[in-house]
C-alpha positions as CSV (number, residue, x, y, z in Angstrom):
1,X,112.9,131.2,94.1
2,X,113.4,131.8,90.4
3,X,113.7,128.2,89.5
4,X,110.5,127.4,91.4
5,X,108.6,130.1,89.7
6,X,109.6,128.7,86.3
7,X,108.5,125.2,87.4
8,X,105.1,126.6,88.5
9,X,104.7,128.5,85.2
10,X,105.4,125.4,83.2
11,X,103.3,123.0,85.3
12,X,100.2,125.3,85.8
13,X,100.4,127.3,82.5
14,X,100.4,130.5,84.5
15,X,101.8,132.5,81.6
16,X,98.2,132.4,80.2
17,X,96.9,134.5,83.0
18,X,95.3,137.8,81.7
19,X,95.5,139.5,85.1
20,X,91.8,140.1,85.3
21,X,91.8,139.8,89.1
22,X,88.7,137.6,89.2
23,X,90.5,135.1,91.4
24,X,91.2,137.7,94.1
25,X,87.8,139.4,93.7
26,X,86.0,136.1,94.3
27,X,88.2,134.8,97.1
28,X,86.1,134.4,100.3
29,X,89.0,135.3,102.7
30,X,90.7,138.1,100.6
31,X,89.0,141.0,102.4
32,X,90.2,140.0,105.9
33,X,93.4,138.0,105.4
34,X,94.6,140.2,102.5
35,X,95.3,137.1,100.4
36,X,95.8,138.5,96.9
37,X,95.9,135.6,94.5
38,X,96.3,137.8,91.5
39,X,99.4,139.5,92.9
40,X,101.0,136.2,93.7
41,X,100.2,134.8,90.3
42,X,101.6,138.0,88.6
43,X,104.9,137.7,90.4
44,X,105.3,134.2,89.1
45,X,103.9,134.6,85.6
46,X,105.1,138.1,84.7
47,X,108.2,138.7,86.9
48,X,109.3,135.0,87.0
49,X,109.8,135.1,90.7
50,X,108.1,133.6,93.8
51,X,107.6,136.0,96.7
52,X,106.3,134.0,99.6
53,X,103.2,135.8,101.1
54,X,103.0,136.4,104.8
55,X,101.9,133.5,107.0
56,X,98.4,134.9,107.6
57,X,97.8,135.1,103.9
58,X,99.2,131.9,102.4
59,X,97.7,129.7,105.1
60,X,94.4,131.5,105.1
61,X,93.3,129.9,101.8
62,X,90.4,127.5,102.5
63,X,91.0,125.6,99.2
64,X,87.3,126.2,98.3
65,X,88.2,126.4,94.6
66,X,86.1,129.5,93.9
67,X,89.1,131.1,92.2
68,X,89.5,128.1,89.9
69,X,85.8,128.0,89.1
70,X,85.7,131.6,88.0
71,X,89.0,131.9,86.2
72,X,88.1,132.9,82.5
73,X,91.3,131.1,81.3
74,X,90.5,127.9,83.3
75,X,93.7,128.1,85.2
76,X,94.1,126.8,88.7
77,X,95.2,129.4,91.2
78,X,94.3,126.9,93.9
79,X,97.0,124.5,92.7
80,X,99.5,127.4,92.7
81,X,98.6,128.1,96.4
82,X,99.0,124.4,97.3
83,X,102.3,124.2,95.5
84,X,103.6,127.2,97.4
85,X,102.5,125.6,100.6
86,X,104.4,122.4,99.5
87,X,107.5,124.5,99.1
88,X,107.1,125.9,102.6
89,X,106.4,122.5,104.1
90,X,109.6,121.1,102.5
91,X,111.6,124.0,104.1
92,X,109.8,123.5,107.5
93,X,108.2,126.9,107.4
94,X,104.8,125.9,108.8
95,X,102.7,127.6,111.6
96,X,102.9,125.7,114.9
97,X,99.3,124.7,115.0
98,X,99.4,123.2,111.4
99,X,102.7,121.5,112.2
100,X,101.1,119.8,115.2
101,X,98.2,118.7,113.0
102,X,100.5,117.2,110.4
103,X,102.6,115.4,113.0
104,X,99.5,114.0,114.6
105,X,98.3,112.6,111.3
106,X,101.7,110.9,111.0
107,X,101.7,109.5,114.5
108,X,98.0,108.8,115.2
109,X,96.3,108.8,111.8
110,X,94.3,111.9,112.6
111,X,95.0,115.7,112.9
112,X,93.3,116.1,116.3
113,X,96.2,114.7,118.4
114,X,93.9,111.9,119.6
115,X,94.7,108.2,120.0
116,X,93.6,105.6,117.5
117,X,92.1,103.6,120.4
118,X,89.6,106.5,121.1
119,X,88.5,106.9,117.5
120,X,85.2,105.1,118.0
121,X,84.5,105.5,121.7
122,X,81.4,107.5,121.0
123,X,79.9,104.6,119.0
124,X,80.1,101.8,121.5
125,X,76.3,101.8,122.1
126,X,75.7,101.1,118.4
127,X,77.5,97.8,118.4
128,X,78.7,98.4,114.8
129,X,80.4,95.6,113.0
130,X,83.9,95.8,111.7
131,X,84.2,95.7,107.9
132,X,86.2,92.5,108.3
133,X,83.0,90.7,109.2
134,X,81.6,91.4,105.7
135,X,79.3,94.2,104.6
136,X,78.1,95.8,101.4
137,X,79.3,99.3,102.3
138,X,82.2,100.6,104.3
139,X,81.1,103.7,106.3
140,X,84.3,105.7,106.5
141,X,83.7,107.9,109.5
142,X,86.5,110.5,108.9
143,X,88.6,112.3,111.5
144,X,86.5,115.3,112.3
145,X,83.3,113.2,112.5
146,X,85.1,110.7,114.8
147,X,86.8,113.1,117.2
148,X,84.9,116.4,117.3
149,X,82.0,116.1,119.8
150,X,79.6,118.2,117.7
151,X,80.5,116.3,114.5
152,X,80.0,113.0,116.2
153,X,76.3,113.7,116.3
154,X,76.3,113.6,112.5
155,X,77.6,110.0,112.5
156,X,75.2,109.0,115.2
157,X,72.2,110.4,113.3
158,X,73.3,108.7,110.0
159,X,73.8,105.4,111.8
160,X,70.3,105.6,113.4
161,X,68.8,106.5,110.0
162,X,70.6,103.6,108.3
163,X,69.5,101.2,111.1
164,X,65.9,101.9,110.1
165,X,66.7,100.5,106.6
166,X,68.3,97.3,105.3
167,X,71.6,98.9,104.4
168,X,74.4,96.6,105.3
169,X,77.4,98.6,106.4
170,X,80.6,98.1,108.5
171,X,83.3,100.4,109.8
172,X,87.1,100.3,110.2
173,X,87.0,101.3,113.8
174,X,90.5,102.1,115.1
175,X,92.0,100.8,111.8
176,X,90.7,103.9,110.1
177,X,93.2,106.6,109.0
178,X,92.9,110.2,107.9
179,X,91.7,110.4,104.4
180,X,94.3,113.0,103.6
181,X,92.3,115.7,101.8
182,X,93.4,118.5,104.2
183,X,96.9,117.1,104.2
184,X,97.0,117.6,100.4
185,X,95.5,121.0,100.8
186,X,98.3,122.0,103.2
187,X,100.9,120.8,100.7
188,X,102.3,117.9,102.6
189,X,102.6,115.7,99.5
190,X,104.8,113.0,101.1
191,X,102.4,112.4,104.0
192,X,99.5,112.4,101.6
193,X,101.0,109.8,99.4
194,X,101.7,107.6,102.5
195,X,98.0,107.9,103.5
196,X,96.9,106.9,100.0
197,X,99.1,103.8,100.2
198,X,98.0,102.8,103.7
199,X,94.3,103.4,103.0
200,X,94.3,101.7,99.7
201,X,95.9,98.6,101.3
202,X,93.2,98.7,103.9
203,X,90.4,98.8,101.3
204,X,92.0,95.9,99.4
205,X,92.6,93.9,102.6
206,X,88.9,94.0,103.5
207,X,87.7,93.7,99.9
208,X,85.8,97.0,100.0
209,X,83.5,97.6,97.1
210,X,81.7,100.7,98.2
211,X,82.6,103.6,100.5
212,X,80.1,105.9,102.3
213,X,81.4,109.1,103.8
214,X,79.8,111.9,105.9
215,X,82.5,114.3,105.0
216,X,82.7,116.0,101.5
217,X,86.4,116.4,102.0
218,X,86.7,112.6,102.2
219,X,84.4,112.2,99.3
220,X,86.5,114.5,97.2
221,X,89.8,112.9,97.9
222,X,88.6,109.3,97.5
223,X,86.7,110.2,94.3
224,X,89.3,112.5,92.7
225,X,92.7,111.9,94.2
226,X,92.9,108.2,94.9
227,X,92.9,105.6,92.2
228,X,90.1,103.4,93.5
229,X,88.1,100.9,91.6
230,X,85.1,101.2,93.9
231,X,81.9,103.2,94.5
232,X,82.2,106.4,96.6
233,X,79.0,108.0,98.0
234,X,78.4,111.0,100.2
235,X,75.7,110.3,102.8
236,X,73.3,112.9,101.2
237,X,73.4,110.9,98.0
238,X,72.6,107.6,99.7
239,X,69.9,109.1,101.9
240,X,68.2,110.7,98.9
241,X,68.4,107.4,97.2
242,X,66.8,105.5,100.1
243,X,64.0,108.1,100.4
244,X,63.3,108.0,96.6
245,X,63.1,104.2,96.8
246,X,60.8,104.2,99.7
247,X,63.3,102.5,102.0
248,X,63.6,105.5,104.3
249,X,60.2,107.0,105.2
250,X,59.2,110.0,107.4
251,X,56.8,109.6,110.3
252,X,56.9,113.1,111.9
253,X,56.3,116.6,110.6
254,X,58.8,119.3,111.3
255,X,57.0,122.7,111.2
256,X,60.1,124.8,110.6
257,X,61.6,127.0,107.9
258,X,64.9,125.6,106.7
259,X,67.7,126.8,104.4
260,X,70.7,125.0,103.0
261,X,74.4,125.9,103.0
262,X,76.4,124.3,100.2
263,X,79.7,122.8,101.4
264,X,82.5,123.8,99.1
265,X,83.9,120.3,98.7
266,X,80.5,118.8,98.0
267,X,79.3,121.5,95.7
268,X,82.0,123.6,94.1
269,X,84.5,120.7,93.9
270,X,82.0,117.9,93.0
271,X,78.8,119.4,91.7
272,X,76.5,117.8,94.3
273,X,73.7,120.3,94.8
274,X,70.4,118.6,94.2
275,X,70.2,115.7,96.6
276,X,70.4,117.6,99.9
277,X,67.7,120.0,98.6
278,X,65.5,117.2,97.5
279,X,65.8,115.6,101.0
280,X,64.8,118.9,102.8
281,X,61.9,119.6,100.4
282,X,60.6,116.0,101.0
283,X,60.5,116.3,104.8
284,X,56.8,116.9,105.9
285,X,56.2,120.3,107.3
286,X,59.5,121.9,106.2
287,X,59.3,125.2,104.3
288,X,62.5,125.4,102.3
289,X,64.0,128.8,101.4
290,X,67.3,129.5,99.6
291,X,70.1,131.8,100.8
292,X,71.2,134.6,98.6
293,X,74.5,132.9,97.6
294,X,74.0,129.2,96.7
295,X,75.6,126.3,94.8
296,X,78.7,127.4,92.9
297,X,78.4,130.9,94.4
298,X,78.0,129.6,98.0
299,X,80.0,131.5,100.6
300,X,82.8,129.3,102.1
301,X,82.5,128.8,105.8
302,X,86.3,128.8,106.2
303,X,86.6,125.3,107.5
304,X,88.7,123.8,104.7
305,X,92.3,123.9,103.6
306,X,93.7,123.4,107.1
307,X,91.7,126.3,108.5
308,X,90.4,124.1,111.3
309,X,93.9,124.4,112.8
310,X,94.8,127.9,111.7
311,X,92.9,130.9,112.8
312,X,92.5,134.3,111.0
313,X,91.4,137.1,113.2
314,X,88.2,139.0,112.7
315,X,84.5,138.1,111.9
316,X,84.5,135.0,109.8
317,X,82.3,133.8,106.9
318,X,80.5,131.3,109.1
319,X,79.2,134.2,111.1
320,X,78.1,136.0,107.9
321,X,76.4,132.8,106.8
322,X,74.4,132.5,110.0
323,X,73.3,136.1,109.7
324,X,72.3,135.5,106.1
325,X,70.2,132.5,107.2
326,X,68.4,134.6,109.9
327,X,67.8,137.4,107.4
328,X,66.0,135.1,105.0
329,X,63.8,133.9,107.8
330,X,65.3,130.4,108.4
331,X,64.9,128.6,111.7
332,X,67.2,125.8,110.6
333,X,70.5,126.2,108.8
334,X,71.1,122.8,107.2
335,X,74.3,121.6,105.6
336,X,76.0,118.3,104.8
337,X,79.6,118.6,106.0
338,X,81.1,118.1,109.5
339,X,83.5,121.1,108.9
340,X,80.6,123.3,108.0
341,X,78.5,122.1,111.0
342,X,81.3,122.8,113.4
343,X,82.1,126.2,112.1
344,X,78.5,127.3,111.6
345,X,77.5,126.0,115.0
346,X,80.4,127.9,116.6
347,X,79.3,131.0,114.8
348,X,75.7,130.7,116.2
349,X,77.2,130.6,119.7
350,X,79.6,133.5,119.0
351,X,76.7,135.7,117.7
352,X,74.5,134.6,120.6
353,X,71.8,133.5,118.2
354,X,71.0,130.1,119.7
355,X,67.4,131.1,120.3
356,X,66.9,132.2,116.7
357,X,68.5,129.4,114.5
358,X,69.8,125.9,114.8
359,X,72.5,124.3,112.7
360,X,71.9,120.7,111.5
361,X,73.4,118.2,109.2
362,X,71.1,116.7,106.7
363,X,71.3,113.3,108.5
364,X,70.2,115.0,111.8
365,X,67.3,116.6,110.1
366,X,66.1,113.3,108.6
367,X,66.4,111.6,112.0
368,X,64.1,114.2,113.5
369,X,61.4,113.1,111.1
370,X,61.9,109.3,111.1
371,X,62.3,108.6,114.8
């Protein structure tokens, strides 16, 4: 692994590491998976060797980017982790559940081992038009939102909100592929490049000028990893815009106390913090209160980086987040990411706190006040 270590040093400038340990100290999974980013980096930068960490460590990274945000030398420990994963993928050293997810993306265009034909079964009642019929905006549903039954409620709520406005949107239906953000995070570079090629061809085929996504992971990859000459919006941005322009109005008060969980790929990766909070604060009756860790210091729910398909034992951060929300007096734990909704909702059930707090996506909260 000596040659690989030298490549990493040259590519990522790891020799500039001052071994302060901030990366490990700020890692949201370090305490329970024993992932020690500093030690991995030291082996490469100081000893010029790559020692592959145990499976439960290297695959526990959620790719939240906290280590990168806090590095005083502005290095990218995250890229190092992804490059190590790429090395393992090339050698076929991948946990079975992650291997199944990757193979499913290659075969079916999604990591959930579901057929393309069933991608939009939940949406038949909406009579959505295909983007080929012409529309101002492509609503790119995303794999988790399309196939996870809890996350489907996010798309349904967004569609119902948009249907109260004059927003002209279409979908790709069964033509839609995985966006590839988690594939990149898992280090499967070849499959990721294939997805970029296929999706870019789709967008060009249907002359897409604007993409709307419910998933921050999709937002991140389309905005930062593809080379697209088109507009990309997360649904919190569009919904805030519609509210500010008076095109989406509230008709019902919600007498609840709500707090907001910042998704890593919307906040830490892309700096979108204000729009979701503006929406919550504008809903009649809502009392908004912040959690103790917010924005760039938000606690990762552990849904990203392939963690939807790889479990780490022990109490997770989603459970901590739910307890935090209850501690500050929130009745609603609002977020704006299907991964976060799924993990936080599961945590509420695990903790048996369904009578104390409810997890909602920002679109679901809006729908409660407009219908």
